[in-house]
C-alpha positions as CSV (number, residue, x, y, z in Angstrom):
1,M,22.2,151.8,110.1
2,S,20.0,154.8,109.7
3,R,16.3,154.5,110.6
4,I,15.3,155.5,107.0
5,L,17.5,152.7,105.6
6,T,16.2,150.2,108.1
7,L,12.6,151.0,107.2
8,A,13.4,150.8,103.5
9,L,14.9,147.3,103.9
10,A,12.1,146.2,106.1
11,T,9.5,147.1,103.4
12,M,11.5,145.8,100.4
13,P,10.4,142.4,99.2
14,L,13.1,139.9,100.2
15,S,12.9,138.3,96.7
16,L,14.3,141.6,95.3
17,L,17.4,141.5,97.5
18,T,20.6,140.0,96.3
19,P,22.1,137.2,98.5
20,A,24.8,139.7,99.7
21,E,22.2,142.4,100.5
22,F,20.0,139.9,102.4
23,A,23.0,138.6,104.3
24,A,23.9,142.2,105.3
25,Q,20.4,142.8,106.4
26,A,20.3,139.6,108.5
27,D,23.6,140.4,110.2
28,A,22.3,143.9,111.1
29,Q,19.4,142.4,113.2
30,E,20.1,142.8,116.9
31,F,18.0,140.9,119.4
32,R,18.3,138.7,122.5
33,V,17.0,135.3,123.6
34,E,16.9,134.1,127.2
35,T,16.6,130.3,127.6
36,E,15.9,128.0,130.5
37,V,16.0,124.3,130.0
38,F,14.0,121.9,132.3
39,I,14.5,118.1,132.5
40,A,11.3,116.0,132.9
41,D,9.2,117.5,135.7
42,E,12.0,119.2,137.6
43,P,10.8,122.6,138.8
44,E,14.2,124.3,138.6
45,P,16.0,124.7,135.3
46,A,19.0,122.5,134.5
47,S,20.6,125.4,132.6
48,R,20.2,129.1,131.7
49,T,21.6,130.9,128.8
50,V,21.4,134.4,127.3
51,T,22.1,134.7,123.6
52,L,22.8,138.1,122.1
53,F,22.6,138.6,118.4
54,E,24.8,141.6,117.8
55,N,25.8,143.2,114.5
56,G,28.2,140.7,112.9
57,A,28.4,138.0,115.7
58,V,26.3,136.0,118.2
59,Y,27.3,135.7,121.8
60,E,25.9,133.0,124.0
61,F,26.4,133.2,127.8
62,V,26.0,129.8,129.6
63,D,25.6,129.7,133.3
64,H,26.8,126.2,134.0
65,P,29.5,125.5,133.4
66,P,30.4,129.2,133.0
67,Q,31.1,129.6,129.3
68,V,30.8,132.1,126.5
69,I,30.2,130.9,122.9
70,V,30.9,133.3,120.1
71,Y,29.6,132.6,116.6
72,R,30.6,134.4,113.4
73,R,28.9,133.5,110.2
74,G,31.2,133.1,107.2
75,N,31.2,135.3,104.1
76,A,33.1,135.6,100.9
77,D,36.1,137.1,102.8
78,R,36.1,135.1,106.0
79,P,35.1,131.5,106.9
80,G,32.6,131.1,109.7
81,Q,33.8,130.0,113.1
82,F,32.8,129.3,116.7
83,I,35.0,130.5,119.5
84,L,34.4,128.8,122.9
85,L,35.5,130.7,126.0
86,D,35.9,128.8,129.4
87,R,35.5,131.4,132.1
88,T,36.9,129.0,134.8
89,S,40.1,128.0,133.1
90,K,40.4,131.2,131.1
91,R,41.0,129.2,127.9
92,R,39.6,129.5,124.4
93,T,39.3,127.2,121.5
94,D,38.3,128.0,117.8
95,V,36.1,125.7,115.7
96,P,36.1,126.5,112.0
97,V,32.6,126.0,110.7
98,D,33.8,124.4,107.4
99,R,35.8,121.8,109.3
100,M,32.8,121.2,111.6
101,N,30.5,120.6,108.7
102,A,33.0,118.2,107.1
103,L,33.1,116.2,110.3
104,M,29.4,116.4,110.5
105,D,29.1,114.6,107.2
106,K,31.0,111.7,108.6
107,V,28.8,111.6,111.7
108,Q,25.7,111.6,109.5
109,A,27.0,108.6,107.5
110,W,27.8,106.7,110.7
111,A,24.4,107.5,112.2
112,A,22.6,106.4,109.0
113,A,24.2,103.0,109.2
114,N,23.8,102.5,112.9
115,D,21.7,99.7,114.4
116,D,20.2,101.9,117.1
117,A,16.8,103.1,115.9
118,L,17.0,106.5,117.5
119,I,20.5,107.3,116.2
120,K,19.5,106.2,112.7
121,F,16.4,108.3,112.9
122,S,18.5,111.3,113.9
123,A,20.5,111.0,110.7
124,A,17.5,111.6,108.4
125,P,14.4,112.2,110.5
126,E,10.9,112.1,108.9
127,F,8.2,113.9,110.9
128,E,4.4,114.3,110.5
129,E,4.0,118.1,110.8
130,T,1.0,120.1,111.9
131,F,0.8,123.9,112.5
132,E,-2.2,125.6,114.1
133,R,-1.5,129.2,113.1
134,D,-4.4,130.7,115.2
135,F,-2.8,129.2,118.3
136,G,0.9,129.3,117.2
137,Q,1.2,125.5,118.0
138,L,3.7,123.6,115.9
139,T,4.0,119.8,116.3
140,L,6.4,117.4,114.7
141,T,5.6,113.8,115.5
142,S,7.2,110.4,114.8
143,K,7.5,107.0,116.5
144,E,11.0,107.9,117.7
145,W,10.8,111.6,118.5
146,T,8.2,114.3,119.1
147,Y,8.4,118.1,119.3
148,K,5.6,120.2,120.7
149,V,6.3,123.9,120.2
150,A,4.5,127.1,121.2
151,T,5.5,129.9,118.8
152,V,5.0,133.6,118.1
153,P,5.6,135.4,114.8
154,A,9.2,136.5,114.2
155,E,9.9,140.2,114.3
156,D,10.9,140.0,110.6
157,A,12.2,137.5,108.1
158,A,15.9,138.6,108.4
159,A,15.9,138.0,112.2
160,L,14.4,134.6,111.7
161,I,17.0,133.7,109.1
162,R,19.7,134.8,111.5
163,F,18.1,132.8,114.4
164,R,18.0,129.7,112.2
165,D,21.5,130.1,110.9
166,F,22.9,130.2,114.5
167,T,20.7,127.4,115.9
168,D,21.5,125.1,113.0
169,A,25.2,125.6,113.4
170,Y,25.0,125.3,117.2
171,A,23.2,122.0,116.9
172,R,26.0,120.6,114.8
173,L,28.6,122.0,117.3
174,N,26.9,120.2,120.2
175,A,26.8,116.9,118.3
176,L,30.5,117.0,117.5
177,L,32.0,118.5,120.7
178,Y,29.8,117.1,123.4
179,G,28.6,113.8,122.0
180,E,25.0,114.7,121.6
181,M,22.6,113.0,119.2
182,P,23.0,113.9,115.5
183,P,21.3,117.2,114.9
184,G,18.8,116.0,112.2
185,P,15.7,116.5,114.3
186,R,16.6,120.0,115.5
187,L,17.5,121.0,111.9
188,A,14.1,119.8,110.8
189,L,12.4,121.8,113.6
190,N,14.3,124.9,112.6
191,E,13.3,124.5,109.0
192,A,9.6,124.2,110.0
193,L,9.9,127.3,112.2
194,E,11.4,129.3,109.3
195,K,8.8,128.0,106.9
196,H,5.9,129.3,109.1
197,G,7.7,132.6,110.0
198,V,7.7,132.0,113.7
199,V,10.1,131.6,116.6
200,P,9.7,129.2,119.6
201,V,8.7,130.4,123.0
202,E,8.6,126.8,124.4
203,I,9.9,123.6,122.9
204,R,9.0,120.2,124.4
205,R,10.9,117.2,123.2
206,I,9.9,113.6,124.0
207,L,11.7,110.5,122.9
208,G,9.3,107.7,121.9
209,D,6.3,107.8,124.2
210,D,8.3,108.1,127.4
211,E,7.4,111.3,129.2
212,D,10.4,110.9,131.5
213,T,12.6,111.8,128.5
214,Q,10.9,115.1,128.2
215,V,13.2,118.2,127.9
216,R,11.5,121.6,127.9
217,A,13.2,124.8,126.7
218,A,11.5,128.1,127.5
219,H,12.6,131.0,125.3
220,L,12.1,134.7,125.9
221,F,12.8,136.9,122.8
222,S,13.5,140.6,123.0
223,W,14.0,142.5,119.8
224,R,16.6,145.0,121.0
225,L,19.8,144.9,123.1
226,S,20.1,146.7,126.4
227,R,23.0,148.6,127.9
228,D,23.7,145.6,130.1
229,D,23.8,143.3,127.0
230,R,26.4,145.5,125.4
231,G,28.4,145.4,128.6
232,R,28.4,141.6,128.4
233,I,29.6,141.8,124.8
234,D,32.4,144.1,125.8
235,E,33.4,141.6,128.5
236,A,33.4,138.7,126.0
237,Q,35.6,140.8,123.7
238,R,38.1,141.1,126.6
239,F,38.0,137.3,127.0
240,L,38.7,136.9,123.3
241,A,41.8,139.0,123.6
242,N,43.2,137.6,126.9
243,F,42.2,133.9,127.2
244,E,44.8,131.2,126.4
245,K,44.2,129.5,123.1
246,V,44.2,125.7,123.2
247,D,43.2,122.9,120.8
248,N,39.6,121.5,120.7
249,E,40.4,118.3,122.5
250,T,42.2,120.0,125.4
251,Y,39.3,122.4,125.8
252,R,36.7,119.7,125.6
253,T,38.4,117.5,128.1
254,A,38.8,120.3,130.7
255,W,35.3,121.5,130.1
256,K,33.8,118.0,130.9
257,Q,35.7,117.7,134.2
């Protein structure tokens, strides 16, 4: 995209863009997010990821176990999908987003009728929300679940839309494939971030009032891709072409071992 066109889109009121134009602008945003996840008070991260938002796709590189996750948002001509690439077994599996969302509806119904208070809350969470704009501090609180989030303004609205689209879909994927809690709380957090026009630099999650359940995710945003980033994307493209394709259950079973 030319610099002139980029500047024109950046200064055009988003309300004047058609849905197709806005989707094209969002897909054109290229940036990266480095993430480290810490459990309770552990000084070393439990996991590290690098997520690259490239024109048309998102590539997430996970350090443990070594895995690459590719996300392509759907459009009128092509349904959305996740492609999971296991670097150890050299296998891949495809997860259509429409099928994932249909299964998620069943998970939500199950969770809403569950006797476990935390699972039931996750199906339809209700938070008390505060946002201190001067300090970039966003807090979502409830008896069951609390988020304390340090934020900074997003580079632009289109990048924020793209970030939310991926993290919403990724939360649903984790709930289905890896047996995590229903994604309702994370979806509520993503909605609040978009509403305030910010991205998270640190997210603290606490279940109930038990500090031992705290999970802290530190995010570092960079609003451009480096040469090394593009080399990683090229490597992921080779994995896509060469890894053996298997069904979701075969992939999930091997990945958990």
